[in-house]
N, C-alpha and C positions, 0 to 999 in steps of 0.2 A: 383403583386410584391409575389413570391414565399419564403414562409419560409419553409428552410430546418430545420425539426428535429434533436436531436442526432442520432447517432446512436451506433451498439452494440461498434466499434470502438473507440467514444467518452467516451462511458463507462470505456471499458479496459484501454484506455489510462488516464484516471481522475484514476482509481485506482494504475494501478502503479507509478504516483504520489505522492498519498497516502502513497503509503506504502515505498516508496521511502521519505517522509520528513517524519514518521513516525522512518523509520529505524537514521535518522539522529537529531533524539528528535528534531525534529523544530514545530511551529506550524506555523499554519494556515497562521497567523498575520507576524512571520516573513519571509513566503517564499513571501506572498500577499506585502510586504514592499519593496523586493529587484526584482521583478520585477513591481511593478508601477498599484497593484490594491489592491480594501480592502480583506479580510480574507473572504467576503460572498461570493465575484466570485472566489479566489480559493476554499470555500467549493462546488461554481457549478461545475467549472472546477472537481473537484474530484469525484462529484457524476452521473456528465455525462450531467447533465443538460444543461450545457453551454460548445458550442465548442470553442476550442481556437485554435487563430488565428495562421499562422506557426513562426512569430515573436517572439511573448508569447512562446513558445513549445520550440523556443531555444534557447530563455534568463535560462527558469526551464531548460532544459536539459545542459547550461555553467553553472546553478547556484547547482547542483546533481554533476558535473563533470564529466557528461553522454554521447553516443553519441547519438543524437536525436531517429535513431534507437533502441534505447534503450527503450524508450515512447513506442514507438508501439509493442515492445517482440520479434523486428528480434533481432535473430542470439542466441534467449535462447535454449537450450536443448527441445527435444518433452517433452511434459507434464507438462512443468513448471509453461504456463500457469495457469495452477490447483492452485497452491499454492496464488495467488494472493489474490482470494476471505479469506481465511481463512489471511495472513496475514494485513489486513482490517478489521480483529474484532480488537473492542478494547482491548488492554493491550496484542494484540498476540506479537509484535514488543518485550512488554517488556520481558515477560514472553521467549521468546525465548534468547537476547542477554543475561537473566538472567541464565537461563541455558548452552548458551555457557561458561558463567563465571566459570561453573563449572569444577574443572582441577581434580580432580578422581573421577575418571571410575566408583567405585564399589556407590557412591554418585548421578551421572550424574543417571547410572539405578534405582535406588529408588526412584530419583527424576520422572524420566519417569510413575515409577509403581504406583504410586501419581498421579498422571497426571490424564492416565488411569482408576484406580478405578475413581477416581471422575468422570469424562466423563461418563463412565457406568451407577453411581448411579445416575447420573440427567436427563440419558435419562430413566434410570426406573421412577423416579418422574416425567417427564413429555410427557414420554408413556402409 
């Protein structure tokens, strides 16, 4: 019997699932309960450690109200794949949602400036 290892596609699908789940404010337990698996299994799916059966992929896509092809990145504009690793960072979805809720354009610009400055300071401290 040949054991198939996970691939880059498995990891990319897992990353999209994690991003969709976080964007909806759901826990791994919430998603697991909906599709009938433990949160540990969702964790393995999201990290690309375990492959996801097609039936389960369909359940997940239906739960998120997206076509299955969206889990594979089909139909995304060129280069959009590059954003998923950033969105998987802890707190990324929350900071993006908070930023999007700021209606004042001057305040948005100021917040962006603060984040850029913090990023530069962080790079200096670790570099």
